[in-house]
C-alpha positions as CSV (number, residue, x, y, z in Angstrom):
1,M,-14.4,90.2,-15.2
2,D,-16.3,93.0,-17.0
3,I,-19.8,94.2,-16.6
4,D,-21.1,92.0,-19.4
5,D,-19.7,88.9,-17.6
6,F,-21.6,89.9,-14.5
7,K,-24.8,90.4,-16.5
8,Q,-24.4,87.1,-18.2
9,Q,-23.9,85.3,-14.9
10,L,-27.1,87.0,-13.5
11,K,-29.0,86.1,-16.7
12,E,-28.1,82.4,-16.3
13,A,-28.5,82.3,-12.5
14,T,-31.9,83.9,-12.3
15,P,-34.0,81.2,-14.0
16,K,-32.0,78.6,-12.1
17,L,-32.9,80.3,-8.9
18,K,-36.6,80.3,-9.8
19,A,-36.5,76.6,-10.8
20,S,-34.7,75.7,-7.6
21,Q,-37.2,77.6,-5.5
22,E,-40.1,75.8,-7.2
23,E,-38.4,72.4,-6.9
24,L,-37.7,73.1,-3.2
25,G,-41.4,73.9,-2.6
26,V,-42.4,70.7,-4.2
27,Q,-39.9,68.7,-2.2
28,V,-41.1,70.3,1.0
29,E,-44.7,69.3,0.2
30,I,-43.6,65.7,-0.5
31,V,-41.6,65.5,2.8
32,M,-44.6,66.8,4.7
33,Q,-46.9,64.3,3.2
34,R,-44.6,61.4,3.8
35,Q,-43.9,62.5,7.3
36,K,-47.7,62.7,8.0
37,S,-47.9,59.1,6.7
38,A,-45.1,58.0,8.9
39,D,-46.8,59.6,11.9
40,E,-50.0,57.8,11.2
41,N,-48.1,54.5,10.8
42,K,-46.4,55.2,14.1
43,K,-49.8,55.4,15.9
44,V,-50.9,52.2,14.3
45,V,-47.7,50.4,15.2
46,S,-47.9,51.7,18.8
47,A,-51.5,50.6,19.2
48,E,-50.8,47.1,17.8
49,S,-47.6,46.8,19.9
50,E,-49.8,47.4,23.0
51,V,-52.2,44.6,21.8
52,V,-49.3,42.2,21.2
53,G,-47.9,43.0,24.6
54,K,-51.3,42.2,26.2
55,K,-51.7,38.9,24.3
56,A,-48.1,37.9,25.2
57,A,-48.8,38.7,28.9
58,E,-52.1,36.7,28.8
59,A,-50.3,33.8,27.2
60,E,-47.6,33.9,29.8
61,A,-50.2,34.0,32.6
62,I,-52.1,31.1,31.2
63,E,-48.9,29.1,30.7
64,T,-47.8,29.8,34.2
65,D,-51.1,28.7,35.6
66,A,-51.2,25.6,33.5
67,Q,-47.7,24.7,34.4
68,A,-48.5,25.0,38.1
69,E,-51.4,22.5,37.5
70,L,-49.1,20.2,35.6
71,D,-46.5,20.4,38.4
72,S,-49.2,19.5,40.9
73,A,-50.1,16.5,38.8
74,E,-46.6,15.2,38.5
75,P,-46.5,13.6,42.0
76,E,-49.6,11.6,41.1
77,V,-47.9,10.2,37.9
78,K,-44.9,9.3,40.0
79,A,-47.1,7.7,42.7
80,A,-49.0,5.6,40.1
81,Q,-45.7,4.5,38.5
82,A,-44.2,3.7,41.8
83,A,-47.2,1.5,42.7
84,L,-46.8,-0.5,39.5
85,N,-43.1,-0.8,40.0
86,S,-43.7,-2.3,43.4
87,I,-45.8,-5.2,41.9
88,Q,-44.0,-8.4,41.1
89,A,-45.3,-11.2,39.0
90,S,-45.3,-13.4,42.1
91,D,-47.5,-10.9,43.8
92,L,-50.2,-11.3,41.1
93,V,-49.9,-15.1,41.3
94,E,-50.5,-14.8,45.0
95,L,-53.5,-12.5,44.5
96,K,-54.9,-14.8,41.8
97,S,-54.7,-17.7,44.2
98,L,-57.2,-16.2,46.6
99,N,-60.5,-18.1,46.4
100,A,-62.6,-15.8,48.7
101,P,-60.9,-12.4,49.0
102,K,-62.3,-9.8,51.3
103,P,-64.6,-7.0,49.8
104,G,-61.8,-4.5,49.9
105,V,-59.6,-6.6,47.6
106,V,-62.4,-7.3,45.2
107,S,-63.3,-3.6,45.1
108,V,-59.8,-2.7,44.2
109,M,-59.7,-5.2,41.3
110,Q,-63.1,-4.1,40.1
111,V,-61.9,-0.5,40.0
112,V,-58.8,-1.5,38.0
113,F,-60.9,-3.3,35.4
114,I,-63.5,-0.5,35.2
115,L,-60.6,2.0,34.5
116,L,-59.3,-0.4,31.9
117,G,-62.7,-0.2,30.1
118,D,-65.2,-2.5,31.7
119,K,-68.7,-1.1,32.1
120,K,-69.1,-2.6,35.6
121,G,-66.9,-4.5,38.0
122,P,-66.4,-8.2,37.0
123,D,-66.9,-11.0,39.5
124,W,-63.8,-12.5,41.2
125,K,-63.6,-15.6,39.0
126,T,-63.6,-13.5,35.8
127,M,-60.9,-11.2,37.3
128,Q,-58.8,-14.2,38.3
129,A,-58.8,-15.4,34.7
130,R,-57.8,-12.0,33.4
131,I,-54.7,-11.8,35.6
132,K,-53.5,-15.3,35.0
133,N,-50.7,-13.8,32.8
134,P,-49.1,-11.2,35.1
135,A,-46.8,-9.7,32.4
136,V,-49.8,-9.0,30.1
137,F,-51.9,-7.6,33.0
138,L,-49.1,-5.3,34.2
139,R,-48.4,-4.1,30.6
140,S,-52.0,-3.1,30.3
141,L,-51.6,-0.9,33.4
142,T,-48.2,0.5,32.3
143,D,-49.7,1.4,28.9
144,F,-52.8,2.9,30.4
145,D,-53.5,6.3,28.8
146,V,-55.4,8.4,31.3
147,D,-56.0,11.2,28.9
148,A,-57.7,8.9,26.4
149,Q,-60.3,7.5,28.9
150,P,-63.9,8.9,29.1
151,D,-64.8,10.7,32.3
152,A,-67.6,8.2,32.9
153,Q,-65.1,5.5,34.0
154,F,-63.6,7.8,36.7
155,N,-66.9,9.2,37.8
156,K,-68.2,5.7,38.3
157,V,-65.3,4.5,40.5
158,R,-65.4,7.7,42.5
159,K,-69.1,7.3,43.2
160,D,-69.4,3.6,43.6
161,Y,-66.1,2.6,45.1
162,F,-63.9,5.3,46.5
163,K,-66.5,6.2,49.2
164,K,-66.9,2.6,50.4
165,P,-65.6,2.1,54.0
166,E,-63.5,-0.9,52.9
167,Y,-61.8,1.1,50.2
168,N,-59.0,2.0,52.5
169,K,-55.3,1.6,51.7
170,E,-54.1,0.4,55.1
171,A,-56.9,-2.2,55.4
172,I,-56.5,-3.4,51.8
173,T,-52.6,-3.6,52.1
174,N,-53.0,-5.7,55.3
175,L,-55.2,-8.1,53.2
176,S,-52.9,-8.2,50.2
177,K,-49.7,-6.3,49.4
178,C,-50.4,-6.5,45.7
179,A,-54.0,-5.2,46.2
180,G,-52.5,-2.3,48.3
181,S,-50.2,-1.3,45.4
182,L,-53.2,-1.5,43.0
183,Y,-55.2,0.7,45.3
184,S,-52.4,3.3,45.2
185,W,-52.4,3.1,41.4
186,T,-56.2,3.6,41.1
187,T,-56.3,6.6,43.5
188,A,-53.2,8.3,42.0
189,T,-54.5,7.7,38.5
190,A,-57.9,9.1,39.4
191,R,-56.3,12.2,41.1
192,Y,-54.2,12.8,38.0
193,Q,-57.2,12.5,35.7
194,E,-59.1,15.1,37.9
195,L,-56.2,17.5,37.8
196,M,-55.8,17.1,34.0
197,K,-59.5,18.0,33.5
198,K,-58.6,21.4,34.9
199,V,-55.4,21.7,32.8
200,K,-56.8,20.7,29.4
201,P,-59.0,23.8,29.0
202,K,-56.2,26.0,30.0
203,M,-53.8,24.3,27.6
204,Q,-56.4,24.7,24.8
205,R,-56.8,28.4,25.7
206,L,-53.1,28.8,25.8
207,K,-52.8,27.3,22.3
208,E,-55.5,29.7,21.1
209,V,-53.9,32.7,22.7
210,Q,-50.4,31.7,21.4
211,T,-51.9,31.5,17.9
212,I,-53.5,34.9,18.2
213,S,-50.3,36.3,19.7
214,A,-48.2,34.9,16.9
215,D,-50.6,36.3,14.2
216,A,-50.5,39.7,16.0
217,K,-46.7,39.6,16.1
218,A,-46.5,38.8,12.4
219,E,-48.9,41.6,11.6
220,L,-47.0,44.0,13.9
221,K,-43.7,43.1,12.2
222,K,-45.3,43.7,8.8
223,K,-46.5,47.1,9.9
224,T,-43.2,47.9,11.6
225,D,-41.3,47.0,8.4
226,Q,-43.7,49.3,6.5
227,L,-43.1,52.1,9.0
228,N,-39.3,51.7,8.8
229,A,-39.5,51.8,5.0
230,V,-41.5,55.1,5.2
231,L,-39.1,56.5,7.8
232,A,-36.2,55.6,5.6
233,E,-37.9,57.3,2.7
234,V,-38.6,60.4,4.7
235,Q,-35.0,60.5,5.8
236,A,-33.8,60.2,2.2
237,L,-36.3,62.9,1.1
238,T,-35.2,65.2,4.0
239,D,-31.5,64.7,3.1
240,D,-32.3,65.5,-0.5
241,L,-34.3,68.6,0.7
242,N,-31.4,69.8,2.7
243,D,-29.1,69.4,-0.3
244,K,-31.5,71.4,-2.4
245,R,-31.7,74.1,0.3
246,N,-27.9,74.2,0.3
247,Q,-27.8,74.5,-3.5
248,L,-30.4,77.2,-3.4
249,G,-28.5,79.1,-0.7
250,S,-25.3,78.9,-2.8
251,L,-27.2,80.1,-5.9
252,E,-28.7,83.0,-3.9
253,A,-25.3,83.9,-2.6
254,T,-23.9,83.8,-6.2
255,I,-26.7,86.1,-7.4
256,E,-26.3,88.4,-4.5
257,R,-22.6,88.6,-5.1
258,C,-22.9,89.2,-8.8
259,T,-25.6,91.8,-8.3
260,G,-23.4,93.6,-5.8
261,Q,-20.4,93.4,-8.1
262,L,-22.4,94.6,-11.1
263,G,-23.8,97.5,-9.2
264,R,-20.3,98.6,-8.0
265,A,-18.9,98.1,-11.5
266,E,-21.7,100.2,-13.1
267,T,-21.1,102.9,-10.4
268,L,-17.4,102.9,-11.1
269,V,-18.1,103.3,-14.9
270,V,-20.3,106.3,-14.2
271,L,-17.7,107.8,-11.9
272,L,-15.0,107.2,-14.4
273,A,-17.1,108.8,-17.2
274,D,-17.7,111.9,-15.1
275,E,-14.1,112.1,-14.2
276,G,-13.2,111.9,-17.9
277,I,-15.5,114.7,-18.7
278,R,-13.9,116.9,-16.0
279,W,-10.4,116.1,-17.2
280,K,-11.4,117.0,-20.7
281,E,-12.8,120.3,-19.6
282,T,-9.7,121.1,-17.6
283,V,-7.5,120.2,-20.5
284,E,-9.5,122.5,-22.8
285,K,-9.2,125.3,-20.3
286,I,-5.5,125.0,-20.1
C-alpha cells in the first residue's frame, strides 16, 4: 500500500469519525434521558407497591377478624339446626293439645312467632291453630333467614321475653320437650343474629378494601409494565450505544494506524530521497 492509499483511507475515515462521535453524543443523551425516566418510574412503582402491600395487609387482617366472628357464630347455627332436628311432628301435636300451658311454654311460642314476623306475641289459641300442620310450621323454621329479619324483632324478644324468670331452658323442657327444643332454637338464632351484626360491617369493609386493593394492584401492574417497557428500551439503547462505542473505537484505531503508517512512509520517502542525493554525489565524485 503506497502513501496515496494511506491518505485516501484517512480522507474517508475522518468524516466518518466525526459523524460517529456526533451520533454517539446524541445516543448518550437519549440513554441518559430514558434512564432518568426509568428511575422516576421506579420511584412511583416502589411507592405504589408499598400502598398495595398495606391494602393487602389490611384486607387480610379484616378477613381474619371477620372469619373469627363467623367461626364463633357457627356453633349457634348448628345448635339451632340441632334443636329443629330434634322436633318430631308428634311433638308438635302434643304441644298443640295443651289447653292451658304454663307461662314458659306460652312465652317460647310467642318468641317463635315474633321472630317469624308477628308484631306481638299471639294468644295461645291463635298459636294452636298455626301449628296444626306440623310439617308447614317446621318448614317455616327451617327456611327462616336470620339475615333478612329486622333488628326490631330480636330486640323485642330480648327485652320482653329473654329476661323473664320463666324463660329458662330446664324449666321449659320439663314442661314440654318440644317447647324446650324451640327454646334452644330461639336463643341460638338470637345469638347468631347478634354475632352477625358485628360481622356484617366487617364483611362490607372487607369488600371495600378488596375492591380498593384490586384496583391498586391493577394500577401497579400497569405502571410496572410501563417501567419494564422503559427498562427494556434503556437496555436496547445501551446495547446500541456500546455497539457505537466499539465502532468508534475501531474507527479511531484505524485512523491512528493509518496516520502512523503514513507518517512512517513519508519519513521513509524523505530518507530515501536524501540517500539518493548522496549516492548521486558520490557517483559523480568517482
